[in-house]
C-alpha positions as CSV (number, residue, x, y, z in Angstrom):
1,M,-9.1,21.1,18.0
2,C,-12.8,19.6,16.5
3,G,-15.6,18.9,19.4
4,R,-18.6,20.5,17.5
5,Y,-19.1,20.1,14.4
6,A,-22.3,20.5,11.4
7,A,-23.2,18.0,8.6
8,S,-26.9,19.1,6.8
9,R,-25.8,17.2,3.2
10,K,-28.5,14.8,2.5
11,P,-26.8,10.8,1.8
12,E,-28.0,11.5,-2.2
13,D,-25.8,14.3,-2.2
14,L,-22.5,12.5,-0.6
15,V,-23.0,9.5,-2.8
16,D,-22.8,11.6,-5.8
17,L,-19.8,13.7,-4.2
18,F,-17.8,11.5,-3.1
19,E,-18.5,8.8,-6.0
20,V,-19.6,6.4,-3.2
21,R,-21.0,2.3,-4.5
22,R,-22.2,1.1,-1.7
23,W,-24.6,2.4,1.0
24,D,-27.7,1.5,2.8
25,P,-30.2,4.3,2.9
26,A,-32.2,2.4,6.1
27,E,-28.7,4.0,7.6
28,S,-28.7,7.6,6.2
29,L,-28.8,9.7,9.2
30,A,-31.2,13.2,9.6
31,P,-29.1,16.5,9.2
32,D,-27.6,17.5,12.1
33,W,-26.2,21.2,13.1
34,N,-24.8,20.3,16.4
35,V,-22.7,17.0,15.9
36,A,-21.0,16.3,19.1
37,P,-18.7,13.0,20.2
38,T,-20.4,10.0,20.7
39,K,-23.2,10.9,18.3
40,D,-23.3,8.8,14.9
41,V,-21.4,10.4,11.7
42,S,-21.9,9.6,8.3
43,V,-18.3,8.8,7.1
44,I,-16.4,8.0,3.6
45,L,-14.4,4.8,4.0
46,D,-12.7,2.9,1.0
47,R,-13.1,-1.2,2.3
48,P,-14.0,-4.7,0.6
49,V,-17.2,-5.4,0.4
50,R,-17.7,-9.1,3.5
51,D,-19.2,-12.1,1.5
52,S,-18.4,-10.4,-1.9
53,G,-15.7,-12.5,-3.1
54,S,-13.1,-9.5,-3.8
55,P,-10.4,-8.2,-2.1
56,E,-10.6,-4.8,-3.9
57,P,-11.8,-2.2,-1.6
58,V,-15.1,-0.6,-2.7
59,R,-16.4,3.5,-1.9
60,Q,-18.9,3.4,1.4
61,L,-20.8,5.9,3.1
62,R,-21.6,4.0,6.8
63,P,-22.6,5.5,10.1
64,L,-19.5,5.4,12.6
65,R,-19.8,6.3,16.1
66,W,-17.8,9.6,17.0
67,G,-15.1,8.6,19.7
68,L,-12.4,5.7,18.1
69,V,-12.3,2.4,20.5
70,P,-8.8,0.9,19.6
71,S,-9.6,-2.7,19.1
72,W,-7.5,-3.6,21.7
73,A,-9.4,-1.6,24.9
74,K,-11.3,-3.1,27.7
75,S,-14.4,-0.9,27.1
76,P,-16.2,1.7,24.8
77,D,-15.7,4.3,27.6
78,V,-12.2,5.4,25.8
79,G,-13.7,6.5,22.8
80,V,-14.9,9.7,24.3
81,R,-11.1,10.5,25.1
82,M,-10.1,10.0,21.1
83,I,-12.5,12.0,19.3
84,N,-9.3,14.0,17.9
85,A,-6.1,12.3,17.1
86,R,-3.2,14.8,16.6
87,A,-2.2,14.5,12.6
88,E,1.7,15.0,13.6
89,T,1.9,11.8,16.4
90,A,-0.7,9.7,14.9
91,A,1.9,6.8,13.1
92,E,3.3,6.9,16.7
93,K,0.4,6.2,19.1
94,P,-0.9,2.9,20.2
95,S,-4.3,4.1,19.8
96,F,-4.3,5.2,15.9
97,R,-1.3,4.0,14.6
98,R,-2.6,0.9,13.0
99,A,-6.1,2.6,11.8
100,L,-3.5,5.5,10.4
101,A,-2.0,2.8,8.5
102,A,-5.0,1.1,6.8
103,R,-8.2,2.4,8.1
104,R,-8.3,6.1,7.2
105,C,-11.6,7.7,6.2
106,L,-13.4,11.0,5.6
107,I,-16.0,12.6,7.6
108,P,-17.8,15.0,5.6
109,A,-19.1,18.9,7.4
110,D,-20.5,22.1,6.3
111,G,-18.1,23.6,8.8
112,Y,-17.1,23.3,12.2
113,Y,-17.2,25.7,15.8
114,E,-14.6,26.8,17.7
115,W,-14.7,29.3,20.6
116,V,-12.5,32.2,21.2
117,T,-12.1,33.1,24.9
118,G,-13.3,37.0,26.1
119,V,-10.5,39.8,26.7
120,E,-11.7,39.9,30.3
121,E,-11.1,36.4,30.6
122,R,-8.1,36.5,29.0
123,R,-6.7,38.9,31.0
124,L,-8.0,37.6,34.2
125,E,-6.3,34.6,33.3
126,E,-2.6,35.9,32.3
127,E,-3.5,37.2,36.3
128,G,-3.7,33.8,37.7
129,R,-7.5,34.2,38.2
130,K,-10.3,32.4,36.3
131,K,-13.5,33.5,35.3
132,R,-16.8,31.4,34.6
133,S,-18.1,33.2,30.9
134,R,-19.6,32.3,27.7
135,K,-16.9,32.3,24.9
136,Q,-17.6,33.3,21.5
137,P,-18.3,30.5,18.6
138,Y,-17.1,30.8,15.1
139,F,-18.3,28.7,12.3
140,V,-15.2,27.9,10.2
141,T,-16.0,26.6,6.6
142,L,-14.9,26.7,3.1
143,A,-15.1,30.0,1.6
144,D,-16.4,28.6,-1.3
145,G,-19.5,26.5,0.1
146,S,-18.3,23.4,-0.7
147,V,-17.7,20.3,1.6
148,F,-15.2,20.3,4.1
149,A,-13.7,16.7,4.1
150,M,-12.1,16.0,7.7
151,A,-9.7,13.8,7.9
152,G,-9.9,10.5,9.7
153,L,-9.4,6.9,11.5
154,Y,-11.9,4.5,12.2
155,E,-11.5,1.4,14.2
156,F,-13.8,-1.9,14.8
157,W,-14.2,-2.9,18.6
158,R,-15.6,-6.3,19.8
159,D,-17.9,-6.5,23.1
160,A,-17.0,-9.6,24.4
161,T,-19.5,-9.6,27.0
162,L,-22.1,-9.8,24.0
163,P,-22.6,-13.1,21.6
164,E,-21.7,-13.4,18.4
165,G,-24.5,-11.8,16.4
166,H,-25.8,-9.5,19.0
167,P,-26.6,-5.9,17.1
168,R,-24.2,-4.5,19.6
169,A,-21.7,-7.1,19.5
170,W,-19.0,-5.1,17.3
171,W,-18.6,-1.0,17.4
172,A,-17.3,0.8,14.5
173,T,-15.9,3.9,15.8
174,C,-13.8,7.2,14.1
175,T,-11.7,10.3,15.0
176,V,-11.2,13.3,13.4
177,L,-7.3,13.9,12.7
178,T,-6.3,17.7,13.9
179,T,-3.0,20.2,12.6
180,E,-1.5,23.4,13.5
181,A,-4.0,26.8,12.5
182,E,-1.0,28.8,12.5
183,D,-0.1,29.2,9.3
184,T,-3.9,29.2,7.8
185,D,-4.8,32.4,6.9
186,L,-8.9,32.8,6.3
187,A,-10.3,34.1,3.3
188,G,-12.2,37.5,2.8
189,Y,-10.3,39.5,6.0
190,D,-11.8,43.0,5.9
191,G,-9.7,44.4,8.5
192,T,-12.2,43.3,11.4
193,G,-12.2,39.6,13.3
194,P,-9.8,36.9,13.1
195,R,-6.7,37.1,10.3
196,S,-6.3,33.4,10.8
197,L,-7.2,30.1,12.4
198,A,-4.6,30.5,14.9
199,A,-6.4,33.1,16.2
200,I,-9.3,31.8,16.7
201,H,-7.6,28.3,18.3
202,P,-3.9,26.8,18.1
203,R,-5.8,23.9,16.5
204,M,-8.1,22.5,13.4
205,P,-9.3,19.7,12.0
206,L,-7.1,18.9,8.9
207,M,-9.1,19.0,5.8
208,M,-8.2,17.0,3.2
209,T,-8.6,18.7,-0.2
210,R,-10.2,17.4,-3.2
211,D,-6.8,15.9,-5.0
212,R,-5.9,13.8,-1.8
213,W,-9.3,12.3,-1.4
214,D,-8.2,8.6,-3.7
215,V,-4.9,8.4,-2.2
216,W,-6.2,8.9,1.5
217,L,-9.1,6.4,1.0
218,D,-7.2,3.9,-0.5
219,P,-6.0,1.1,2.2
220,R,-3.7,0.0,-0.2
221,T,-1.6,3.4,0.3
222,S,0.7,2.3,3.4
223,D,4.0,4.2,2.4
224,P,4.7,6.4,5.4
225,E,6.3,8.9,3.3
226,V,3.0,9.3,0.6
227,L,0.8,9.1,4.6
228,R,2.9,12.0,5.6
229,G,2.5,14.1,2.8
230,L,-1.2,13.7,3.1
231,L,-1.2,15.0,6.6
232,A,-1.0,19.2,5.5
233,A,-2.6,21.6,6.3
234,P,-5.0,23.4,3.7
235,P,-3.3,26.4,1.7
236,P,-4.1,29.6,2.9
237,G,-7.5,31.4,1.7
238,L,-9.6,28.4,1.4
239,L,-11.6,28.7,5.0
240,R,-13.5,31.6,6.4
241,A,-15.0,31.9,9.8
242,H,-17.8,34.1,10.8
243,P,-18.9,34.4,14.6
244,V,-22.1,32.8,15.5
245,G,-25.0,32.6,18.6
246,T,-23.7,31.0,21.6
247,A,-26.8,28.7,21.0
248,V,-24.7,26.2,19.8
249,S,-22.9,25.5,22.9
250,S,-25.6,23.5,24.1
251,V,-25.9,20.4,22.6
252,R,-29.2,20.3,23.4
253,N,-30.1,23.0,20.3
254,N,-30.3,22.3,17.0
255,G,-31.1,23.5,13.6
256,P,-29.7,26.2,10.5
257,E,-30.0,29.0,13.0
258,L,-26.8,27.6,14.5
259,V,-24.6,28.4,11.3
260,V,-25.9,31.9,10.6
261,E,-23.5,34.1,10.7
262,L,-23.6,37.6,13.1
263,A,-23.0,41.3,12.3
264,A,-20.4,41.2,15.0
265,P,-19.3,38.8,17.7
266,E,-21.9,39.0,21.4
267,E,-19.0,39.2,23.0
268,E,-15.7,41.7,22.6
269,T,-12.8,39.0,21.8
270,L,-8.9,39.5,21.1
271,F,-7.2,38.9,17.9
């Protein structure tokens, strides 16, 4: 799954990297090392520009709220339950299938956080008991330091209780697609720590490699077989993971120190 990530790149850098043709500097978001659901996040999408007179899609950088609200939802509150969409079933789910067909996006990140359960807690869970304890967070990023482009979907929702023209009449929201992590071996394995992402968590955000960006973003890409082919997990060896301090577990904490690699996990973990 993906419930927290870091996004610290400047909007100008994203504009250059993703070849964005339209963005509003006034909408730029500040660097955030602890992005959480319901926050506004920077999203890359291809969409015709309203009132431009052209139906051709234009590459845009826009802020969207994290937590997808389907167009037919009665309340935006459902968004908090739709921060992730399973890539394997998105085409079948009423909440996501229309967005998958025509409203796909990329959500740039430095990397994402995932938490590993400690040995003692796992033992108690196996015995049918529970124990409240901290879980060791890991930061997963590309080994070469390049942008982690998470595959996403976006949607528009109209608040019928507000008049047309009200600044909150329309909501633009998004979700992160996730996939299985079992075959995703990590780069730089040295015999310690997790060998693969599956040792940290069985799911991961679906990372789009650069060669798939254009096809994924193009709303004219509609062939189900083509889309299915784009939903593959990244090749092994592209990602690395390192333990970070448990301060990231609180959404109140923010700053570059959250992604600093620890010499060793703060708690004993089992891989």
